[in-house]
A tleap script that builds the chain and sets N, CA, C and O, in Angstrom:
source leaprc.protein.ff14SB
mol = sequence {
  NMET THR LYS PRO LYS ARG PRO HIE ASP PRO
  GLN GLU ILE ARG ASP ALA GLY PRO GLU ALA
  MET THR ASP PRO PRO PRO ASP TRP ASP GLU
  VAL ASP GLU ILE SER ASP GLU SER PHE PRO
  ALA SER ASP PRO PRO PRO PRO PRO GLY LYS
  HIE ILE CTHR
}
set mol.1.N position { -98.117 0.916 39.830 }
set mol.1.CA position { -98.203 2.241 39.462 }
set mol.1.C position { -96.839 2.852 39.128 }
set mol.1.O position { -95.960 2.801 39.989 }
set mol.2.N position { -96.605 3.403 37.990 }
set mol.2.CA position { -95.323 3.957 37.612 }
set mol.2.C position { -95.252 5.403 38.028 }
set mol.2.O position { -96.169 6.180 37.764 }
set mol.3.N position { -94.136 5.775 38.697 }
set mol.3.CA position { -93.936 7.155 39.131 }
set mol.3.C position { -93.363 7.959 37.929 }
set mol.3.O position { -92.497 7.484 37.195 }
set mol.4.N position { -93.880 9.177 37.769 }
set mol.4.CA position { -93.308 10.042 36.716 }
set mol.4.C position { -91.825 10.361 37.004 }
set mol.4.O position { -91.438 10.583 38.151 }
set mol.5.N position { -91.002 10.378 35.926 }
set mol.5.CA position { -89.612 10.801 36.073 }
set mol.5.C position { -89.559 12.278 36.236 }
set mol.5.O position { -90.209 13.036 35.516 }
set mol.6.N position { -88.776 12.677 37.194 }
set mol.6.CA position { -88.539 14.157 37.423 }
set mol.6.C position { -87.145 14.541 37.213 }
set mol.6.O position { -86.249 13.704 37.328 }
set mol.7.N position { -86.898 15.829 36.893 }
set mol.7.CA position { -85.488 16.245 36.675 }
set mol.7.C position { -84.743 16.038 37.956 }
set mol.7.O position { -85.325 16.048 39.041 }
set mol.8.N position { -83.402 15.842 37.824 }
set mol.8.CA position { -82.538 15.643 39.059 }
set mol.8.C position { -82.515 16.849 39.913 }
set mol.8.O position { -82.253 17.944 39.416 }
set mol.9.N position { -82.766 16.715 41.129 }
set mol.9.CA position { -82.733 17.815 42.142 }
set mol.9.C position { -81.750 17.264 43.214 }
set mol.9.O position { -82.015 16.235 43.836 }
set mol.10.N position { -80.622 17.965 43.410 }
set mol.10.CA position { -79.618 17.503 44.443 }
set mol.10.C position { -80.147 17.415 45.831 }
set mol.10.O position { -79.540 16.740 46.663 }
set mol.11.N position { -81.233 18.051 46.134 }
set mol.11.CA position { -81.802 18.006 47.492 }
set mol.11.C position { -82.894 16.954 47.629 }
set mol.11.O position { -83.398 16.703 48.724 }
set mol.12.N position { -83.253 16.340 46.498 }
set mol.12.CA position { -84.265 15.307 46.513 }
set mol.12.C position { -83.706 13.980 46.786 }
set mol.12.O position { -82.654 13.637 46.245 }
set mol.13.N position { -84.356 13.193 47.609 }
set mol.13.CA position { -83.965 11.852 47.960 }
set mol.13.C position { -84.943 10.908 47.310 }
set mol.13.O position { -86.146 10.995 47.557 }
set mol.14.N position { -84.449 10.002 46.477 }
set mol.14.CA position { -85.393 9.121 45.769 }
set mol.14.C position { -85.812 7.950 46.692 }
set mol.14.O position { -85.138 7.615 47.666 }
set mol.15.N position { -86.935 7.366 46.334 }
set mol.15.CA position { -87.385 6.129 47.047 }
set mol.15.C position { -86.384 5.047 46.733 }
set mol.15.O position { -85.671 5.110 45.732 }
set mol.16.N position { -86.337 4.027 47.621 }
set mol.16.CA position { -85.495 2.892 47.383 }
set mol.16.C position { -86.097 1.986 46.309 }
set mol.16.O position { -87.305 2.017 46.070 }
set mol.17.N position { -85.254 1.181 45.665 }
set mol.17.CA position { -85.679 0.242 44.709 }
set mol.17.C position { -85.435 0.642 43.261 }
set mol.17.O position { -85.314 1.824 42.939 }
set mol.18.N position { -85.368 -0.333 42.420 }
set mol.18.CA position { -85.038 -0.069 41.020 }
set mol.18.C position { -86.181 0.701 40.288 }
set mol.18.O position { -85.941 1.356 39.274 }
set mol.19.N position { -87.390 0.609 40.811 }
set mol.19.CA position { -88.484 1.410 40.182 }
set mol.19.C position { -88.249 2.885 40.219 }
set mol.19.O position { -88.740 3.607 39.351 }
set mol.20.N position { -87.504 3.368 41.209 }
set mol.20.CA position { -87.264 4.813 41.342 }
set mol.20.C position { -85.961 5.325 40.730 }
set mol.20.O position { -85.625 6.508 40.786 }
set mol.21.N position { -85.235 4.343 40.131 }
set mol.21.CA position { -83.956 4.694 39.491 }
set mol.21.C position { -84.134 5.183 38.079 }
set mol.21.O position { -85.026 4.731 37.362 }
set mol.22.N position { -83.288 6.104 37.679 }
set mol.22.CA position { -83.331 6.616 36.299 }
set mol.22.C position { -82.825 5.480 35.362 }
set mol.22.O position { -83.398 5.249 34.297 }
set mol.23.N position { -81.785 4.806 35.764 }
set mol.23.CA position { -81.172 3.787 34.963 }
set mol.23.C position { -80.953 2.531 35.858 }
set mol.23.O position { -79.841 2.315 36.339 }
set mol.24.N position { -81.976 1.729 36.077 }
set mol.24.CA position { -81.874 0.566 36.989 }
set mol.24.C position { -80.946 -0.493 36.460 }
set mol.24.O position { -80.812 -0.663 35.248 }
set mol.25.N position { -80.299 -1.212 37.365 }
set mol.25.CA position { -79.398 -2.283 36.934 }
set mol.25.C position { -80.224 -3.472 36.334 }
set mol.25.O position { -81.401 -3.601 36.672 }
set mol.26.N position { -79.676 -4.293 35.507 }
set mol.26.CA position { -80.436 -5.395 34.873 }
set mol.26.C position { -80.810 -6.516 35.916 }
set mol.26.O position { -81.836 -7.186 35.798 }
set mol.27.N position { -79.934 -6.670 36.915 }
set mol.27.CA position { -80.224 -7.685 37.961 }
set mol.27.C position { -80.380 -7.001 39.265 }
set mol.27.O position { -79.580 -6.125 39.593 }
set mol.28.N position { -81.400 -7.363 40.052 }
set mol.28.CA position { -81.726 -6.756 41.318 }
set mol.28.C position { -82.182 -7.802 42.256 }
set mol.28.O position { -83.177 -8.469 41.972 }
set mol.29.N position { -81.515 -8.001 43.377 }
set mol.29.CA position { -81.882 -9.078 44.307 }
set mol.29.C position { -82.112 -8.500 45.745 }
set mol.29.O position { -82.089 -7.287 45.950 }
set mol.30.N position { -82.318 -9.352 46.653 }
set mol.30.CA position { -82.663 -8.971 48.057 }
set mol.30.C position { -81.543 -8.172 48.718 }
set mol.30.O position { -81.778 -7.250 49.498 }
set mol.31.N position { -80.299 -8.570 48.370 }
set mol.31.CA position { -79.125 -7.833 48.976 }
set mol.31.C position { -79.053 -6.420 48.432 }
set mol.31.O position { -78.772 -5.484 49.180 }
set mol.32.N position { -79.309 -6.244 47.095 }
set mol.32.CA position { -79.391 -4.916 46.511 }
set mol.32.C position { -80.437 -4.106 47.150 }
set mol.32.O position { -80.213 -2.933 47.449 }
set mol.33.N position { -81.549 -4.661 47.371 }
set mol.33.CA position { -82.698 -3.971 47.962 }
set mol.33.C position { -82.355 -3.420 49.338 }
set mol.33.O position { -82.537 -2.242 49.645 }
set mol.34.N position { -81.838 -4.359 50.157 }
set mol.34.CA position { -81.463 -4.032 51.574 }
set mol.34.C position { -80.448 -2.878 51.600 }
set mol.34.O position { -80.579 -1.895 52.330 }
set mol.35.N position { -79.425 -3.071 50.748 }
set mol.35.CA position { -78.394 -2.047 50.668 }
set mol.35.C position { -78.916 -0.679 50.213 }
set mol.35.O position { -78.541 0.358 50.761 }
set mol.36.N position { -79.775 -0.701 49.215 }
set mol.36.CA position { -80.399 0.546 48.717 }
set mol.36.C position { -81.214 1.242 49.753 }
set mol.36.O position { -81.157 2.464 49.898 }
set mol.37.N position { -82.010 0.429 50.509 }
set mol.37.CA position { -82.907 0.974 51.566 }
set mol.37.C position { -82.132 1.581 52.712 }
set mol.37.O position { -82.618 2.514 53.353 }
set mol.38.N position { -80.900 1.063 52.999 }
set mol.38.CA position { -80.152 1.541 54.141 }
set mol.38.C position { -79.182 2.650 53.831 }
set mol.38.O position { -78.541 3.189 54.734 }
set mol.39.N position { -79.059 3.012 52.517 }
set mol.39.CA position { -78.101 4.067 52.165 }
set mol.39.C position { -78.709 5.421 52.338 }
set mol.39.O position { -79.886 5.557 52.002 }
set mol.40.N position { -78.053 6.429 52.817 }
set mol.40.CA position { -76.855 6.360 53.628 }
set mol.40.C position { -77.172 6.066 55.064 }
set mol.40.O position { -77.929 6.801 55.699 }
set mol.41.N position { -76.639 5.064 55.560 }
set mol.41.CA position { -76.918 4.655 56.986 }
set mol.41.C position { -76.325 5.613 57.993 }
set mol.41.O position { -76.938 5.885 59.025 }
set mol.42.N position { -75.143 6.127 57.710 }
set mol.42.CA position { -74.484 7.063 58.650 }
set mol.42.C position { -73.402 7.705 57.928 }
set mol.42.O position { -73.161 7.425 56.754 }
set mol.43.N position { -72.690 8.626 58.652 }
set mol.43.CA position { -71.500 9.204 58.096 }
set mol.43.C position { -70.402 8.183 58.031 }
set mol.43.O position { -70.338 7.283 58.868 }
set mol.44.N position { -69.510 8.308 57.023 }
set mol.44.CA position { -68.420 7.394 56.942 }
set mol.44.C position { -67.452 7.581 58.146 }
set mol.44.O position { -67.420 8.644 58.765 }
set mol.45.N position { -66.686 6.548 58.452 }
set mol.45.CA position { -65.739 6.727 59.519 }
set mol.45.C position { -64.640 7.615 59.142 }
set mol.45.O position { -64.371 7.756 57.949 }
set mol.46.N position { -63.959 8.246 60.079 }
set mol.46.CA position { -62.831 9.173 59.758 }
set mol.46.C position { -61.691 8.351 59.117 }
set mol.46.O position { -61.608 7.134 59.277 }
set mol.47.N position { -60.838 9.056 58.401 }
set mol.47.CA position { -59.648 8.338 57.887 }
set mol.47.C position { -58.735 7.844 58.956 }
set mol.47.O position { -58.719 8.386 60.061 }
set mol.48.N position { -57.954 6.800 58.649 }
set mol.48.CA position { -56.998 6.275 59.727 }
set mol.48.C position { -56.139 7.422 60.220 }
set mol.48.O position { -55.656 8.246 59.443 }
set mol.49.N position { -55.959 7.454 61.548 }
set mol.49.CA position { -55.090 8.450 62.173 }
set mol.49.C position { -55.882 9.706 62.593 }
set mol.49.O position { -55.369 10.511 63.371 }
set mol.50.N position { -57.094 9.887 62.107 }
set mol.50.CA position { -57.845 11.106 62.472 }
set mol.50.C position { -58.864 10.648 63.618 }
set mol.50.O position { -59.415 9.547 63.613 }
set mol.51.N position { -59.040 11.584 64.561 }
set mol.51.CA position { -59.942 11.355 65.611 }
set mol.51.C position { -60.916 12.452 65.732 }
set mol.51.O position { -60.539 13.622 65.654 }
set mol.52.N position { -62.151 12.135 65.920 }
set mol.52.CA position { -63.174 13.181 66.076 }
set mol.52.C position { -63.368 13.450 67.561 }
set mol.52.O position { -63.576 12.550 68.374 }
set mol.53.N position { -63.289 14.698 67.855 }
set mol.53.CA position { -63.427 15.054 69.336 }
set mol.53.C position { -64.659 15.886 69.537 }
set mol.53.O position { -64.960 16.282 70.662 }
savepdb mol mol.pdb
quit
């Protein structure tokens, strides 16, 4: 089943996988799928020298 394309909404989070992408890459493998499903996993670490208290 193909999902209808919707206008970009900055608050909307798309489903994982190339089917939900506006412009999917030509090659898609298991590593791409796992990476896409896990993004964003967490906040990025602080820059070197910065400490969060």
